[in-house]
Structures are given as structure tokens and as C-alpha cells.
All heavy atoms as TSV, in Angstrom:
chain	resi	resn	atom	element	x	y	z
A	1	MET	N	N	-146.718	85.981	103.592
A	1	MET	CA	C	-147.163	86.984	102.655
A	1	MET	C	C	-147.370	88.313	103.378
A	1	MET	O	O	-147.854	88.330	104.506
A	1	MET	CB	C	-148.486	86.566	102.028
A	1	MET	CG	C	-148.327	85.752	100.777
A	1	MET	SD	S	-149.906	85.402	100.027
A	1	MET	CE	C	-150.234	83.839	100.811
A	2	PRO	N	N	-147.062	89.406	102.690
A	2	PRO	CA	C	-147.287	90.721	103.300
A	2	PRO	C	C	-148.773	90.955	103.566
A	2	PRO	O	O	-149.626	90.508	102.796
A	2	PRO	CB	C	-146.784	91.702	102.243
A	2	PRO	CG	C	-145.961	90.905	101.318
A	2	PRO	CD	C	-146.443	89.492	101.393
A	3	ARG	N	N	-149.061	91.633	104.629
A	3	ARG	CA	C	-150.439	91.922	105.021
A	3	ARG	C	C	-151.187	92.666	103.918
A	3	ARG	O	O	-152.371	92.438	103.687
A	3	ARG	CB	C	-150.425	92.744	106.306
A	3	ARG	CG	C	-151.640	92.559	107.151
A	3	ARG	CD	C	-151.535	93.282	108.472
A	3	ARG	NE	N	-151.095	94.656	108.284
A	3	ARG	CZ	C	-150.253	95.300	109.079
A	3	ARG	NH1	N	-149.781	94.704	110.132
A	3	ARG	NH2	N	-149.891	96.537	108.837
A	4	GLU	N	N	-150.487	93.544	103.176
A	4	GLU	CA	C	-151.126	94.356	102.149
A	4	GLU	C	C	-151.659	93.529	100.976
A	4	GLU	O	O	-152.542	93.967	100.248
A	4	GLU	CB	C	-150.122	95.394	101.595
A	4	GLU	CG	C	-149.698	96.431	102.600
A	4	GLU	CD	C	-148.616	95.935	103.569
A	4	GLU	OE1	O	-148.055	94.840	103.364
A	4	GLU	OE2	O	-148.341	96.649	104.531
A	5	ILE	N	N	-151.134	92.346	100.786
A	5	ILE	CA	C	-151.543	91.504	99.661
A	5	ILE	C	C	-152.797	90.702	99.984
A	5	ILE	O	O	-153.447	90.168	99.095
A	5	ILE	CB	C	-150.379	90.587	99.241
A	5	ILE	CG1	C	-150.404	90.345	97.755
A	5	ILE	CG2	C	-150.416	89.259	99.935
A	5	ILE	CD1	C	-149.157	89.658	97.249
A	6	ILE	N	N	-153.157	90.621	101.232
A	6	ILE	CA	C	-154.265	89.790	101.673
A	6	ILE	C	C	-155.570	90.584	101.629
A	6	ILE	O	O	-155.774	91.523	102.374
A	6	ILE	CB	C	-154.039	89.266	103.110
A	6	ILE	CG1	C	-152.685	88.614	103.245
A	6	ILE	CG2	C	-155.162	88.319	103.523
A	6	ILE	CD1	C	-152.440	87.465	102.312
A	7	THR	N	N	-156.461	90.184	100.729
A	7	THR	CA	C	-157.764	90.838	100.610
A	7	THR	C	C	-158.719	90.215	101.612
A	7	THR	O	O	-158.891	89.004	101.632
A	7	THR	CB	C	-158.322	90.667	99.193
A	7	THR	OG1	O	-157.387	91.205	98.268
A	7	THR	CG2	C	-159.656	91.351	99.043
A	8	GLY	N	N	-159.317	91.026	102.432
A	8	GLY	CA	C	-160.283	90.531	103.394
A	8	GLY	C	C	-159.670	89.805	104.575
A	8	GLY	O	O	-160.382	89.274	105.407
A	9	GLY	N	N	-158.365	89.761	104.649
A	9	GLY	CA	C	-157.698	89.191	105.801
A	9	GLY	C	C	-157.615	87.671	105.833
A	9	GLY	O	O	-157.208	87.099	106.830
A	10	ASP	N	N	-158.005	86.993	104.755
A	10	ASP	CA	C	-157.980	85.529	104.747
A	10	ASP	C	C	-156.704	85.037	104.066
A	10	ASP	O	O	-156.673	84.726	102.875
A	10	ASP	CB	C	-159.217	84.981	104.044
A	10	ASP	CG	C	-159.400	83.490	104.257
A	10	ASP	OD1	O	-158.402	82.797	104.585
A	10	ASP	OD2	O	-160.530	83.013	104.094
A	11	ARG	N	N	-155.648	84.966	104.832
A	11	ARG	CA	C	-154.321	84.590	104.317
A	11	ARG	C	C	-154.339	83.211	103.657
A	11	ARG	O	O	-153.751	83.009	102.607
A	11	ARG	CB	C	-153.318	84.616	105.470
A	11	ARG	CG	C	-151.914	84.246	105.081
A	11	ARG	CD	C	-150.990	84.331	106.277
A	11	ARG	NE	N	-150.940	85.676	106.829
A	11	ARG	CZ	C	-150.067	86.611	106.444
A	11	ARG	NH1	N	-149.186	86.323	105.536
A	11	ARG	NH2	N	-150.086	87.801	106.992
A	12	GLU	N	N	-155.012	82.255	104.244
A	12	GLU	CA	C	-155.035	80.896	103.709
A	12	GLU	C	C	-155.756	80.836	102.361
A	12	GLU	O	O	-155.342	80.116	101.455
A	12	GLU	CB	C	-155.684	79.938	104.708
A	12	GLU	CG	C	-155.407	78.485	104.411
A	12	GLU	CD	C	-153.917	78.156	104.331
A	12	GLU	OE1	O	-153.119	78.721	105.101
A	12	GLU	OE2	O	-153.546	77.335	103.462
A	13	LEU	N	N	-156.820	81.612	102.205
A	13	LEU	CA	C	-157.553	81.656	100.940
A	13	LEU	C	C	-156.660	82.183	99.820
A	13	LEU	O	O	-156.608	81.620	98.723
A	13	LEU	CB	C	-158.799	82.533	101.076
A	13	LEU	CG	C	-159.632	82.705	99.811
A	13	LEU	CD1	C	-160.209	81.376	99.358
A	13	LEU	CD2	C	-160.743	83.714	100.067
A	14	VAL	N	N	-155.908	83.243	100.095
A	14	VAL	CA	C	-155.001	83.804	99.090
A	14	VAL	C	C	-153.890	82.808	98.770
A	14	VAL	O	O	-153.553	82.580	97.606
A	14	VAL	CB	C	-154.421	85.156	99.563
A	14	VAL	CG1	C	-153.362	85.656	98.602
A	14	VAL	CG2	C	-155.526	86.186	99.708
A	15	ALA	N	N	-153.321	82.191	99.778
A	15	ALA	CA	C	-152.258	81.211	99.573
A	15	ALA	C	C	-152.758	80.033	98.738
A	15	ALA	O	O	-152.064	79.577	97.822
A	15	ALA	CB	C	-151.714	80.724	100.909
A	16	ASP	N	N	-153.956	79.546	99.012
A	16	ASP	CA	C	-154.540	78.450	98.229
A	16	ASP	C	C	-154.730	78.858	96.776
A	16	ASP	O	O	-154.437	78.088	95.859
A	16	ASP	CB	C	-155.882	78.006	98.807
A	16	ASP	CG	C	-155.743	77.222	100.089
A	16	ASP	OD1	O	-154.621	76.751	100.388
A	16	ASP	OD2	O	-156.762	77.088	100.800
A	17	SER	N	N	-155.213	80.076	96.557
A	17	SER	CA	C	-155.422	80.568	95.189
A	17	SER	C	C	-154.103	80.661	94.436
A	17	SER	O	O	-154.013	80.278	93.268
A	17	SER	CB	C	-156.101	81.932	95.202
A	17	SER	OG	O	-157.387	81.840	95.745
A	18	LEU	N	N	-153.069	81.178	95.087
A	18	LEU	CA	C	-151.764	81.277	94.451
A	18	LEU	C	C	-151.218	79.899	94.097
A	18	LEU	O	O	-150.656	79.700	93.020
A	18	LEU	CB	C	-150.780	82.031	95.338
A	18	LEU	CG	C	-151.031	83.528	95.470
A	18	LEU	CD1	C	-150.084	84.127	96.491
A	18	LEU	CD2	C	-150.915	84.227	94.133
A	19	ARG	N	N	-151.388	78.932	94.990
A	19	ARG	CA	C	-150.940	77.570	94.707
A	19	ARG	C	C	-151.709	76.978	93.525
A	19	ARG	O	O	-151.136	76.356	92.637
A	19	ARG	CB	C	-151.102	76.679	95.935
A	19	ARG	CG	C	-149.987	76.819	96.952
A	19	ARG	CD	C	-150.071	75.729	98.013
A	19	ARG	NE	N	-151.226	75.888	98.891
A	19	ARG	CZ	C	-151.247	76.651	99.983
A	19	ARG	NH1	N	-150.162	77.328	100.346
A	19	ARG	NH2	N	-152.319	76.739	100.731
A	20	ARG	N	N	-153.009	77.187	93.522
A	20	ARG	CA	C	-153.869	76.612	92.496
A	20	ARG	C	C	-153.558	77.172	91.108
A	20	ARG	O	O	-153.565	76.467	90.110
A	20	ARG	CB	C	-155.332	76.880	92.829
A	20	ARG	CG	C	-156.307	76.217	91.878
A	20	ARG	CD	C	-157.765	76.402	92.281
A	20	ARG	NE	N	-157.991	76.198	93.687
A	20	ARG	CZ	C	-158.584	77.094	94.512
A	20	ARG	NH1	N	-159.004	78.244	94.048
A	20	ARG	NH2	N	-158.761	76.829	95.780
A	21	TYR	N	N	-153.264	78.481	91.040
A	21	TYR	CA	C	-153.082	79.128	89.740
A	21	TYR	C	C	-151.631	79.472	89.433
A	21	TYR	O	O	-151.354	80.229	88.515
A	21	TYR	CB	C	-153.956	80.386	89.670
A	21	TYR	CG	C	-155.423	80.053	89.795
A	21	TYR	CD1	C	-156.127	80.362	90.954
A	21	TYR	CD2	C	-156.094	79.402	88.767
A	21	TYR	CE1	C	-157.464	80.038	91.081
A	21	TYR	CE2	C	-157.433	79.076	88.882
A	21	TYR	CZ	C	-158.106	79.400	90.038
A	21	TYR	OH	O	-159.428	79.070	90.146
A	22	ARG	N	N	-150.706	78.892	90.163
A	22	ARG	CA	C	-149.280	79.191	89.993
A	22	ARG	C	C	-148.828	79.035	88.546
A	22	ARG	O	O	-148.118	79.866	88.012
A	22	ARG	CB	C	-148.441	78.310	90.904
A	22	ARG	CG	C	-146.953	78.585	90.799
A	22	ARG	CD	C	-146.164	77.768	91.785
A	22	ARG	NE	N	-146.424	78.289	93.119
A	22	ARG	CZ	C	-146.628	77.557	94.199
A	22	ARG	NH1	N	-146.577	76.253	94.135
A	22	ARG	NH2	N	-146.866	78.107	95.360
A	23	ALA	N	N	-149.221	77.957	87.893
A	23	ALA	CA	C	-148.759	77.691	86.524
A	23	ALA	C	C	-149.192	78.792	85.560
A	23	ALA	O	O	-148.430	79.198	84.690
A	23	ALA	CB	C	-149.271	76.337	86.047
A	24	SER	N	N	-150.421	79.301	85.705
A	24	SER	CA	C	-150.871	80.347	84.791
A	24	SER	C	C	-150.346	81.720	85.201
A	24	SER	O	O	-150.184	82.600	84.354
A	24	SER	CB	C	-152.394	80.370	84.692
A	24	SER	OG	O	-152.974	80.646	85.947
A	25	LEU	N	N	-150.055	81.910	86.473
A	25	LEU	CA	C	-149.517	83.196	86.927
A	25	LEU	C	C	-148.042	83.347	86.571
A	25	LEU	O	O	-147.564	84.447	86.312
A	25	LEU	CB	C	-149.682	83.332	88.448
A	25	LEU	CG	C	-151.101	83.507	88.950
A	25	LEU	CD1	C	-151.130	83.383	90.466
A	25	LEU	CD2	C	-151.669	84.843	88.513
A	26	TYR	N	N	-147.330	82.231	86.578
A	26	TYR	CA	C	-145.891	82.249	86.323
A	26	TYR	C	C	-145.538	81.199	85.272
A	26	TYR	O	O	-144.900	80.200	85.568
A	26	TYR	CB	C	-145.118	81.973	87.621
A	26	TYR	CG	C	-145.506	82.890	88.747
A	26	TYR	CD1	C	-146.306	82.437	89.792
A	26	TYR	CD2	C	-145.095	84.212	88.748
A	26	TYR	CE1	C	-146.668	83.292	90.824
A	26	TYR	CE2	C	-145.456	85.064	89.774
A	26	TYR	CZ	C	-146.244	84.601	90.805
A	26	TYR	OH	O	-146.600	85.433	91.821
A	27	PRO	N	N	-145.952	81.438	84.002
A	27	PRO	CA	C	-145.693	80.432	82.967
A	27	PRO	C	C	-144.210	80.333	82.623
A	27	PRO	O	O	-143.457	81.294	82.789
A	27	PRO	CB	C	-146.492	80.961	81.769
A	27	PRO	CG	C	-146.569	82.436	81.990
A	27	PRO	CD	C	-146.611	82.625	83.489
A	28	HIS	N	N	-143.804	79.184	82.148
A	28	HIS	CA	C	-142.414	78.978	81.729
A	28	HIS	C	C	-142.155	79.610	80.366
A	28	HIS	O	O	-141.040	80.006	80.057
A	28	HIS	CB	C	-142.080	77.488	81.686
A	28	HIS	CG	C	-142.022	76.875	83.043
A	28	HIS	ND1	N	-140.937	77.030	83.866
A	28	HIS	CD2	C	-142.922	76.141	83.725
A	28	HIS	CE1	C	-141.176	76.411	85.005
A	28	HIS	NE2	N	-142.368	75.856	84.947
A	29	GLU	N	N	-143.189	79.672	79.531
A	29	GLU	CA	C	-143.064	80.265	78.212
A	29	GLU	C	C	-144.152	81.318	78.036
A	29	GLU	O	O	-145.282	81.116	78.464
A	29	GLU	CB	C	-143.213	79.198	77.127
A	29	GLU	CG	C	-142.105	78.162	77.149
A	29	GLU	CD	C	-142.262	77.149	76.035
A	29	GLU	OE1	O	-142.911	77.476	75.022
A	29	GLU	OE2	O	-141.740	76.048	76.193
A	30	VAL	N	N	-143.791	82.422	77.406
A	30	VAL	CA	C	-144.761	83.478	77.142
A	30	VAL	C	C	-144.645	83.910	75.688
A	30	VAL	O	O	-143.618	83.712	75.042
A	30	VAL	CB	C	-144.551	84.709	78.056
A	30	VAL	CG1	C	-144.761	84.361	79.503
A	30	VAL	CG2	C	-143.192	85.319	77.836
A	31	THR	N	N	-145.712	84.490	75.188
A	31	THR	CA	C	-145.722	85.046	73.842
A	31	THR	C	C	-146.019	86.522	73.963
A	31	THR	O	O	-147.013	86.919	74.582
A	31	THR	CB	C	-146.807	84.368	72.979
A	31	THR	OG1	O	-146.547	82.968	72.935
A	31	THR	CG2	C	-146.815	84.932	71.576
A	32	LEU	N	N	-145.126	87.342	73.409
A	32	LEU	CA	C	-145.349	88.783	73.411
A	32	LEU	C	C	-146.136	89.150	72.160
A	32	LEU	O	O	-145.682	88.917	71.044
A	32	LEU	CB	C	-144.019	89.535	73.410
A	32	LEU	CG	C	-143.117	89.332	74.617
A	32	LEU	CD1	C	-141.834	90.122	74.435
A	32	LEU	CD2	C	-143.822	89.747	75.886
A	33	ASP	N	N	-147.325	89.692	72.342
A	33	ASP	CA	C	-148.138	90.147	71.221
A	33	ASP	C	C	-147.898	91.641	71.077
A	33	ASP	O	O	-148.519	92.460	71.767
A	33	ASP	CB	C	-149.609	89.834	71.472
A	33	ASP	CG	C	-150.471	90.067	70.247
A	33	ASP	OD1	O	-150.116	90.942	69.414
A	33	ASP	OD2	O	-151.494	89.389	70.121
A	34	LEU	N	N	-146.967	91.991	70.205
A	34	LEU	CA	C	-146.534	93.381	70.090
A	34	LEU	C	C	-147.646	94.309	69.619
A	34	LEU	O	O	-147.716	95.461	70.051
A	34	LEU	CB	C	-145.321	93.476	69.163
A	34	LEU	CG	C	-144.098	92.676	69.625
A	34	LEU	CD1	C	-142.962	92.822	68.625
A	34	LEU	CD2	C	-143.658	93.097	71.008
A	35	GLU	N	N	-148.539	93.813	68.764
A	35	GLU	CA	C	-149.651	94.649	68.314
A	35	GLU	C	C	-150.577	95.005	69.476
A	35	GLU	O	O	-151.004	96.149	69.612
A	35	GLU	CB	C	-150.433	93.947	67.208
A	35	GLU	CG	C	-149.669	93.857	65.904
A	35	GLU	CD	C	-150.470	93.148	64.825
A	35	GLU	OE1	O	-151.709	93.050	64.947
A	35	GLU	OE2	O	-149.846	92.705	63.853
A	36	VAL	N	N	-150.877	94.026	70.308
A	36	VAL	CA	C	-151.732	94.268	71.473
A	36	VAL	C	C	-151.037	95.219	72.444
A	36	VAL	O	O	-151.653	96.146	72.971
A	36	VAL	CB	C	-152.103	92.944	72.172
A	36	VAL	CG1	C	-152.781	93.200	73.500
A	36	VAL	CG2	C	-152.992	92.113	71.268
A	37	MET	N	N	-149.752	94.997	72.659
A	37	MET	CA	C	-149.008	95.873	73.568
A	37	MET	C	C	-149.010	97.318	73.052
A	37	MET	O	O	-149.179	98.259	73.831
A	37	MET	CB	C	-147.580	95.349	73.730
A	37	MET	CG	C	-147.515	94.014	74.439
A	37	MET	SD	S	-145.871	93.262	74.406
A	37	MET	CE	C	-145.000	94.326	75.542
A	38	GLN	N	N	-148.869	97.492	71.738
A	38	GLN	CA	C	-148.875	98.842	71.177
A	38	GLN	C	C	-150.244	99.490	71.337
A	38	GLN	O	O	-150.345	100.686	71.622
A	38	GLN	CB	C	-148.467	98.834	69.702
A	38	GLN	CG	C	-148.315	100.220	69.110
A	38	GLN	CD	C	-147.260	101.046	69.826
A	38	GLN	OE1	O	-146.117	100.631	69.932
A	38	GLN	NE2	N	-147.624	102.215	70.335
A	39	ARG	N	N	-151.320	98.712	71.181
A	39	ARG	CA	C	-152.666	99.272	71.372
A	39	ARG	C	C	-152.856	99.755	72.805
A	39	ARG	O	O	-153.463	100.803	73.043
A	39	ARG	CB	C	-153.727	98.235	71.011
A	39	ARG	CG	C	-153.904	98.065	69.524
A	39	ARG	CD	C	-155.213	97.381	69.159
A	39	ARG	NE	N	-155.396	96.079	69.764
A	39	ARG	CZ	C	-155.031	94.928	69.212
A	39	ARG	NH1	N	-154.446	94.914	68.037
A	39	ARG	NH2	N	-155.267	93.789	69.824
A	40	VAL	N	N	-152.336	99.016	73.770
A	40	VAL	CA	C	-152.428	99.439	75.172
A	40	VAL	C	C	-151.683	100.754	75.368
A	40	VAL	O	O	-152.191	101.685	76.011
A	40	VAL	CB	C	-151.889	98.348	76.125
A	40	VAL	CG1	C	-151.778	98.871	77.546
A	40	VAL	CG2	C	-152.778	97.117	76.070
A	41	ILE	N	N	-150.497	100.854	74.802
A	41	ILE	CA	C	-149.717	102.098	74.902
A	41	ILE	C	C	-150.490	103.246	74.267
A	41	ILE	O	O	-150.580	104.348	74.837
A	41	ILE	CB	C	-148.331	101.930	74.249
A	41	ILE	CG1	C	-147.481	100.963	75.076
A	41	ILE	CG2	C	-147.633	103.280	74.097
A	41	ILE	CD1	C	-146.197	100.526	74.393
A	42	ASP	N	N	-151.076	103.006	73.089
A	42	ASP	CA	C	-151.823	104.054	72.388
A	42	ASP	C	C	-153.029	104.526	73.195
A	42	ASP	O	O	-153.313	105.722	73.269
A	42	ASP	CB	C	-152.270	103.561	71.011
A	42	ASP	CG	C	-151.106	103.308	70.066
A	42	ASP	OD1	O	-149.983	103.812	70.334
A	42	ASP	OD2	O	-151.320	102.597	69.068
A	43	VAL	N	N	-153.734	103.590	73.810
A	43	VAL	CA	C	-154.888	103.951	74.640
A	43	VAL	C	C	-154.439	104.774	75.840
A	43	VAL	O	O	-155.062	105.773	76.195
A	43	VAL	CB	C	-155.664	102.689	75.081
A	43	VAL	CG1	C	-156.664	103.015	76.179
A	43	VAL	CG2	C	-156.360	102.054	73.887
A	44	GLN	N	N	-153.337	104.353	76.460
A	44	GLN	CA	C	-152.815	105.109	77.602
A	44	GLN	C	C	-152.431	106.526	77.192
A	44	GLN	O	O	-152.711	107.484	77.903
A	44	GLN	CB	C	-151.603	104.389	78.209
A	44	GLN	CG	C	-151.952	103.144	78.964
A	44	GLN	CD	C	-152.753	103.470	80.216
A	44	GLN	OE1	O	-152.476	104.428	80.916
A	44	GLN	NE2	N	-153.753	102.662	80.494
A	45	LYS	N	N	-151.791	106.667	76.041
A	45	LYS	CA	C	-151.425	107.997	75.548
A	45	LYS	C	C	-152.665	108.842	75.318
A	45	LYS	O	O	-152.726	110.004	75.723
A	45	LYS	CB	C	-150.624	107.890	74.250
A	45	LYS	CG	C	-149.208	107.445	74.434
A	45	LYS	CD	C	-148.495	107.379	73.091
A	45	LYS	CE	C	-147.080	106.879	73.262
A	45	LYS	NZ	N	-146.376	106.759	71.980
A	46	ALA	N	N	-153.666	108.267	74.641
A	46	ALA	CA	C	-154.896	108.993	74.335
A	46	ALA	C	C	-155.629	109.426	75.598
A	46	ALA	O	O	-156.259	110.487	75.634
A	46	ALA	CB	C	-155.812	108.129	73.462
A	47	ALA	N	N	-155.525	108.631	76.639
A	47	ALA	CA	C	-156.209	108.934	77.903
A	47	ALA	C	C	-155.369	109.828	78.813
A	47	ALA	O	O	-155.795	110.161	79.906
A	47	ALA	CB	C	-156.551	107.632	78.624
A	48	GLY	N	N	-154.157	110.165	78.360
A	48	GLY	CA	C	-153.297	110.997	79.198
A	48	GLY	C	C	-152.677	110.227	80.346
A	48	GLY	O	O	-152.268	110.807	81.344
A	49	GLY	N	N	-152.594	108.921	80.184
A	49	GLY	CA	C	-152.063	108.074	81.257
A	49	GLY	C	C	-150.558	108.086	81.331
A	49	GLY	O	O	-149.870	108.786	80.580
A	50	ARG	N	N	-150.039	107.287	82.213
A	50	ARG	CA	C	-148.601	107.244	82.487
A	50	ARG	C	C	-147.795	106.635	81.347
A	50	ARG	O	O	-146.587	106.767	81.305
A	50	ARG	CB	C	-148.351	106.462	83.764
A	50	ARG	CG	C	-148.969	107.141	84.973
A	50	ARG	CD	C	-148.737	106.367	86.206
A	50	ARG	NE	N	-147.309	106.342	86.493
A	50	ARG	CZ	C	-146.763	105.709	87.496
A	50	ARG	NH1	N	-147.529	105.022	88.313
A	50	ARG	NH2	N	-145.472	105.737	87.702
A	51	GLY	N	N	-148.453	105.956	80.410
A	51	GLY	CA	C	-147.744	105.320	79.314
A	51	GLY	C	C	-147.375	106.257	78.186
A	51	GLY	O	O	-146.883	105.828	77.155
A	52	GLY	N	N	-147.594	107.544	78.346
A	52	GLY	CA	C	-147.384	108.506	77.282
A	52	GLY	C	C	-145.990	108.549	76.706
A	52	GLY	O	O	-145.808	108.856	75.538
A	53	SER	N	N	-144.989	108.225	77.488
A	53	SER	CA	C	-143.617	108.297	76.992
A	53	SER	C	C	-143.007	106.919	76.729
A	53	SER	O	O	-141.821	106.817	76.464
A	53	SER	CB	C	-142.750	109.055	77.996
A	53	SER	OG	O	-142.715	108.348	79.229
A	54	VAL	N	N	-143.817	105.884	76.764
A	54	VAL	CA	C	-143.316	104.521	76.579
A	54	VAL	C	C	-143.085	104.245	75.099
A	54	VAL	O	O	-143.928	104.546	74.255
A	54	VAL	CB	C	-144.313	103.483	77.152
A	54	VAL	CG1	C	-143.920	102.072	76.776
A	54	VAL	CG2	C	-144.412	103.638	78.651
A	55	ILE	N	N	-141.931	103.668	74.802
A	55	ILE	CA	C	-141.614	103.229	73.445
A	55	ILE	C	C	-141.562	101.710	73.477
A	55	ILE	O	O	-140.757	101.114	74.207
A	55	ILE	CB	C	-140.267	103.818	72.987
A	55	ILE	CG1	C	-140.354	105.340	72.989
A	55	ILE	CG2	C	-139.883	103.272	71.613
A	55	ILE	CD1	C	-139.020	106.027	72.810
A	56	LEU	N	N	-142.443	101.090	72.711
A	56	LEU	CA	C	-142.608	99.638	72.752
A	56	LEU	C	C	-141.287	98.897	72.588
A	56	LEU	O	O	-141.000	97.955	73.323
A	56	LEU	CB	C	-143.599	99.184	71.679
A	56	LEU	CG	C	-143.872	97.691	71.603
A	56	LEU	CD1	C	-144.447	97.175	72.919
A	56	LEU	CD2	C	-144.799	97.378	70.459
A	57	GLU	N	N	-140.461	99.324	71.661
A	57	GLU	CA	C	-139.199	98.633	71.406
A	57	GLU	C	C	-138.260	98.669	72.619
A	57	GLU	O	O	-137.375	97.831	72.743
A	57	GLU	CB	C	-138.494	99.234	70.190
A	57	GLU	CG	C	-139.221	98.967	68.881
A	57	GLU	CD	C	-140.441	99.864	68.677
A	57	GLU	OE1	O	-140.528	100.943	69.317
A	57	GLU	OE2	O	-141.325	99.472	67.904
A	58	ASP	N	N	-138.462	99.641	73.496
A	58	ASP	CA	C	-137.623	99.737	74.694
A	58	ASP	C	C	-138.057	98.782	75.796
A	58	ASP	O	O	-137.249	98.414	76.648
A	58	ASP	CB	C	-137.637	101.165	75.252
A	58	ASP	CG	C	-136.908	102.142	74.348
A	58	ASP	OD1	O	-136.162	101.693	73.451
A	58	ASP	OD2	O	-137.095	103.361	74.538
A	59	ILE	N	N	-139.330	98.402	75.794
A	59	ILE	CA	C	-139.813	97.553	76.887
A	59	ILE	C	C	-140.066	96.106	76.465
A	59	ILE	O	O	-140.083	95.223	77.297
A	59	ILE	CB	C	-141.095	98.119	77.544
A	59	ILE	CG1	C	-142.237	98.196	76.542
A	59	ILE	CG2	C	-140.815	99.468	78.174
A	59	ILE	CD1	C	-143.583	98.488	77.158
A	60	ALA	N	N	-140.302	95.874	75.169
A	60	ALA	CA	C	-140.587	94.527	74.689
A	60	ALA	C	C	-139.404	94.044	73.879
A	60	ALA	O	O	-139.268	94.342	72.701
A	60	ALA	CB	C	-141.844	94.529	73.832
A	61	ARG	N	N	-138.547	93.294	74.524
A	61	ARG	CA	C	-137.325	92.827	73.879
A	61	ARG	C	C	-137.278	91.305	73.887
A	61	ARG	O	O	-136.700	90.701	74.797
A	61	ARG	CB	C	-136.106	93.389	74.613
A	61	ARG	CG	C	-135.985	94.901	74.663
A	61	ARG	CD	C	-135.233	95.448	73.470
A	61	ARG	NE	N	-134.031	94.730	73.139
A	61	ARG	CZ	C	-132.820	94.975	73.651
A	61	ARG	NH1	N	-132.663	95.925	74.535
A	61	ARG	NH2	N	-131.781	94.265	73.252
A	62	PRO	N	N	-137.909	90.665	72.892
A	62	PRO	CA	C	-137.876	89.203	72.848
A	62	PRO	C	C	-136.459	88.631	72.870
A	62	PRO	O	O	-136.224	87.568	73.424
A	62	PRO	CB	C	-138.573	88.867	71.527
A	62	PRO	CG	C	-139.406	90.066	71.225
A	62	PRO	CD	C	-138.654	91.236	71.798
A	63	ASP	N	N	-135.498	89.350	72.298
A	63	ASP	CA	C	-134.114	88.862	72.290
A	63	ASP	C	C	-133.554	88.783	73.686
A	63	ASP	O	O	-132.799	87.880	74.021
A	63	ASP	CB	C	-133.237	89.747	71.403
A	63	ASP	CG	C	-133.228	91.205	71.846
A	63	ASP	OD1	O	-134.318	91.750	72.121
A	63	ASP	OD2	O	-132.135	91.800	71.900
A	64	VAL	N	N	-133.950	89.699	74.547
A	64	VAL	CA	C	-133.480	89.681	75.940
A	64	VAL	C	C	-134.176	88.566	76.715
A	64	VAL	O	O	-133.563	87.854	77.495
A	64	VAL	CB	C	-133.710	91.051	76.619
A	64	VAL	CG1	C	-133.399	90.970	78.102
A	64	VAL	CG2	C	-132.876	92.124	75.939
A	65	LEU	N	N	-135.471	88.413	76.484
A	65	LEU	CA	C	-136.224	87.373	77.189
A	65	LEU	C	C	-135.750	85.978	76.817
A	65	LEU	O	O	-135.799	85.070	77.638
A	65	LEU	CB	C	-137.719	87.503	76.891
A	65	LEU	CG	C	-138.399	88.752	77.430
A	65	LEU	CD1	C	-139.841	88.810	76.939
A	65	LEU	CD2	C	-138.345	88.803	78.943
A	66	ALA	N	N	-135.289	85.803	75.603
A	66	ALA	CA	C	-134.856	84.485	75.140
A	66	ALA	C	C	-133.525	84.064	75.752
A	66	ALA	O	O	-133.210	82.894	75.808
A	66	ALA	CB	C	-134.753	84.463	73.624
A	67	SER	N	N	-132.747	85.024	76.220
A	67	SER	CA	C	-131.421	84.680	76.737
A	67	SER	C	C	-131.451	84.273	78.193
A	67	SER	O	O	-132.388	84.354	78.866
A	67	SER	CB	C	-130.471	85.839	76.563
A	67	SER	OG	O	-130.938	86.995	77.230
């Protein structure tokens, strides 16, 4: 693992955590909640964040994920 990913310098602790939570970190199936995603974009826009130019339909493509 890259040194930058290790918090506090305990490589084994991070590796154990990744092993333990692998299934939830990298699920085989996901559900895109488009309403929630749009709310995040709206909040980012309102706050002047980097999401100001994001168009949900351009980034959330269930048809692409299914293939």
C-alpha cells in the first residue's frame, strides 16, 4: 500500500480493516439513488463547490453500469 494511504503509520491495521470490510467497500451490486445524488449536487452548487457544473444524467448512467 502507498505510504500516503496509511494513517498513523500502522500498515497492518489498515490492511486488516480493508480485508474485514472488503465486501461493503467493493459490493458486487449497487443501487443508484438518483434523488439523493441530485440533492448532493444541489448542495454543492449552493455552497459554491466543485459540483456546480455537474449534470446528474452525465455521471449516473445505470445503463452503462449494467453492461
